[in-house]
One Martini backbone bead per residue (centre of mass of N, CA, C, O) as a GRO file, in nm:
protein
  114
    1MET     BB    1   0.097   0.036   0.023
    2ARG     BB    2   0.077   0.350  -0.006
    3PRO     BB    3   0.134   0.607   0.207
    4SER     BB    4  -0.122   0.782   0.136
    5VAL     BB    5  -0.325   0.551   0.172
    6ALA     BB    6  -0.250   0.474   0.461
    7ALA     BB    7  -0.310   0.750   0.586
    8ALA     BB    8  -0.608   0.762   0.504
    9LEU     BB    9  -0.692   0.508   0.654
   10CYS     BB   10  -0.609   0.601   0.934
   11LEU     BB   11  -0.790   0.847   0.944
   12ALA     BB   12  -1.056   0.689   0.916
   13LEU     BB   13  -1.014   0.501   1.170
   14LEU     BB   14  -0.889   0.726   1.395
   15GLY     BB   15  -0.854   1.052   1.342
   16ALA     BB   16  -0.523   1.026   1.367
   17THR     BB   17  -0.194   1.051   1.275
   18SER     BB   18  -0.031   0.962   1.528
   19ALA     BB   19  -0.136   0.665   1.530
   20CYS     BB   20  -0.006   0.592   1.246
   21VAL     BB   21   0.293   0.651   1.284
   22ASP     BB   22   0.301   0.539   1.619
   23PRO     BB   23   0.146   0.322   1.813
   24SER     BB   24   0.356   0.253   2.036
   25ALA     BB   25   0.388   0.549   2.135
   26ARG     BB   26   0.094   0.590   2.215
   27ILE     BB   27   0.079   0.367   2.423
   28ALA     BB   28   0.316   0.458   2.600
   29SER     BB   29   0.201   0.736   2.670
   30SER     BB   30  -0.050   0.634   2.813
   31LEU     BB   31   0.093   0.463   3.031
   32GLU     BB   32   0.256   0.694   3.154
   33GLY     BB   33  -0.001   0.857   3.238
   34TYR     BB   34  -0.066   0.599   3.446
   35GLY     BB   35   0.247   0.528   3.578
   36PHE     BB   36   0.437   0.400   3.397
   37ALA     BB   37   0.725   0.313   3.294
   38PRO     BB   38   0.889   0.394   3.012
   39ASP     BB   39   1.016   0.113   2.942
   40GLN     BB   40   0.754  -0.048   2.978
   41SER     BB   41   0.574   0.109   2.783
   42THR     BB   42   0.742   0.056   2.529
   43CYS     BB   43   0.731  -0.250   2.538
   44VAL     BB   44   0.424  -0.279   2.523
   45GLY     BB   45   0.378  -0.119   2.263
   46GLU     BB   46   0.547  -0.304   2.080
   47HIS     BB   47   0.397  -0.567   2.133
   48LEU     BB   48   0.108  -0.477   2.050
   49GLU     BB   49   0.173  -0.380   1.763
   50LYS     BB   50   0.283  -0.665   1.666
   51ASN     BB   51   0.014  -0.854   1.784
   52LEU     BB   52  -0.196  -0.635   1.694
   53SER     BB   53  -0.443  -0.495   1.554
   54LEU     BB   54  -0.599  -0.210   1.495
   55GLY     BB   55  -0.876  -0.308   1.597
   56GLN     BB   56  -0.774  -0.419   1.869
   57LEU     BB   57  -0.658  -0.149   1.971
   58GLN     BB   58  -0.926   0.001   1.964
   59GLN     BB   59  -1.075  -0.178   2.165
   60LEU     BB   60  -0.883  -0.127   2.400
   61GLY     BB   61  -0.920   0.180   2.411
   62ARG     BB   62  -1.225   0.177   2.468
   63ALA     BB   63  -1.210   0.010   2.729
   64ALA     BB   64  -1.029   0.206   2.886
   65ARG     BB   65  -1.213   0.453   2.876
   66ALA     BB   66  -1.462   0.319   3.009
   67ALA     BB   67  -1.314   0.237   3.279
   68ARG     BB   68  -1.242   0.551   3.359
   69GLU     BB   69  -1.518   0.618   3.410
   70GLY     BB   70  -1.558   0.742   3.735
   71ASP     BB   71  -1.282   0.754   3.839
   72THR     BB   72  -1.105   0.843   4.138
   73THR     BB   73  -0.810   0.746   3.986
   74PRO     BB   74  -0.719   0.853   3.677
   75GLY     BB   75  -0.383   0.853   3.708
   76ARG     BB   76  -0.421   0.539   3.763
   77LEU     BB   77  -0.273   0.217   3.662
   78THR     BB   78  -0.279  -0.100   3.700
   79ALA     BB   79  -0.201  -0.406   3.602
   80GLY     BB   80  -0.479  -0.520   3.672
   81ASP     BB   81  -0.642  -0.313   3.515
   82PHE     BB   82  -0.522  -0.369   3.237
   83ILE     BB   83  -0.611  -0.669   3.224
   84ARG     BB   84  -0.911  -0.628   3.281
   85VAL     BB   85  -0.972  -0.453   3.037
   86ALA     BB   86  -0.887  -0.663   2.824
   87GLY     BB   87  -1.122  -0.864   2.916
   88GLN     BB   88  -1.355  -0.682   2.773
   89VAL     BB   89  -1.263  -0.793   2.521
   90LYS     BB   90  -1.392  -1.020   2.289
   91ASP     BB   91  -1.110  -1.074   2.200
   92PRO     BB   92  -0.890  -1.322   2.308
   93LYS     BB   93  -0.612  -1.194   2.218
   94VAL     BB   94  -0.591  -0.938   2.389
   95PRO     BB   95  -0.548  -1.044   2.683
   96LEU     BB   96  -0.310  -1.222   2.610
   97GLU     BB   97  -0.116  -0.994   2.506
   98VAL     BB   98  -0.124  -0.819   2.757
   99ALA     BB   99  -0.010  -1.032   2.950
  100ARG     BB  100   0.252  -1.079   2.796
  101ALA     BB  101   0.353  -0.790   2.808
  102ALA     BB  102   0.352  -0.753   3.114
  103ALA     BB  103   0.549  -0.987   3.171
  104GLY     BB  104   0.781  -0.920   2.956
  105CYS     BB  105   0.804  -0.604   3.087
  106GLY     BB  106   0.769  -0.615   3.418
  107ILE     BB  107   0.478  -0.551   3.541
  108VAL     BB  108   0.449  -0.857   3.573
  109THR     BB  109   0.463  -1.152   3.758
  110ALA     BB  110   0.495  -1.443   3.855
  111PRO     BB  111   0.396  -1.643   4.071
  112PRO     BB  112   0.488  -1.802   4.327
  113ALA     BB  113   0.607  -2.085   4.418
  114LEU     BB  114   0.489  -2.368   4.618
   0.00000   0.00000   0.00000
């Protein structure tokens, strides 16, 4: 696809050129705004951009915005919140990839062995 056609498609789907230029940076910026460390946010953004489609990322974004409505602590998002929000998306790949990204990027770790 030619760059101008791709940009037009992104504009139609997202309504913002910044999301089309670098989705992983947009994800990372959002996560940093919720209190995640910059290196973890970048790691998660890169993982999600690589493993989820544009439509899946849009669904995740809508679920995150909906979950934040009426939140008494809108500036904070815990790893549990992030994974719980991903679980609201009907596509089973989304919560799986969010959990993989969170674990792989050091946001959450595996529970201790018994």
